[in-house]
N, C-alpha and C positions, 0 to 999 in steps of 0.2 A: 305397526304396534297403532291400537288405540288411544282416544285421548286418553278413554279411562285409569289404563294401564299407568298411563303416564304421567299421571297428578298422584295417582294411592300411593305410587314412593314418594313424590312431595312433600304429602300430607303427614307422612309418618312423624311418631315423635323422636328426637335424636335420640342414637343408641345409647347406652348408658356407659359409657367406658370413665371408669370411672377410678383412671391412673393420672397418680398424682406426677406432675413433671418434678423431682426434687431428685440430686443427686445421685449417681447410681453406688446405692449401697445402703443410702443414708437413713435411717430410723428402720435396719431390716435388721431384726436380732436373727446372728447365727454364727458360723466357722470364723476365725481372724482368725487371719494372716497372722505367720511366727515373728519375730525379729528376729533381723542378720544378727548373731554373734558379732561385731568386734575388734580383730586381733592382731599383735604388729607381730613380727615376725624375718629373722634375715631368710636371704636364701641361701643354699647351700648346693643346689646341685640342679644343671638345668640339664632340660629333658627334650625331648622330642616334644616336637608342634603346639610351641607354645608351652609348655609344661613347667610346672618348678616343682624344683621340694624343698618346704620349706620346713625348718626351727623355729616353733613359736614357744621355745623356753621348757625347764622343766626334762628336758629328751622326747619333746613333744617334735615329732616331724610331719609336718601334711602334703596333700600334690593340691597345687593348688594353679590357676590358666589365668591369665588376665580379659581382663574386664572392658567391653565392648570399647568403650571410648579412650585408652591406654592404648587399643588392639588400632584404633581408626588414626591418633595421632601419634602412632609410631613413637613409643613409650619403651623403652631401651630397656632391660633389667639383666643385670650382669649378677657371678657370681657377688655374695656381702651384700650386696643393696640392704636395707630395712626395709621393709615393706607395710603396709599396711592392707587386710584380709578383711574379710567378709565370711563366713560361715554357716551355714544352714544348720540349726538343732537336733536338726536331723539325722542329719553322717557330717561324725567331724571328725573324717580320714579328709573332709575336699575342703576346698576352699576359692576364694572371684580376690585377683590381688587386686583390692582398690585406684592403692595410690603408691608411689615410690618415691620417701623422702632424700632428699637432697641433701648429698653429704660435702 
């Protein structure tokens, strides 16, 4: 490379990078994440693979699994335990158990 090509690159004006350094998603209007529905229930049946059948009242039962932190800390859940769950508004037949109430 000759000297002229080196200096030509250095004399260019800075690129017009117009990105703002704000938090991700700040100021951007778009689809919002749906909030999880929090419900309480009583475990009625233990199923394989850390799955549970939970009665949420009114004759409704949902299929629930343990959240990651409960799995990590080896929280045991038995039939008859009262639990708190989060349900997606899109599928009201499945839930994630987030807390086992002390009895």
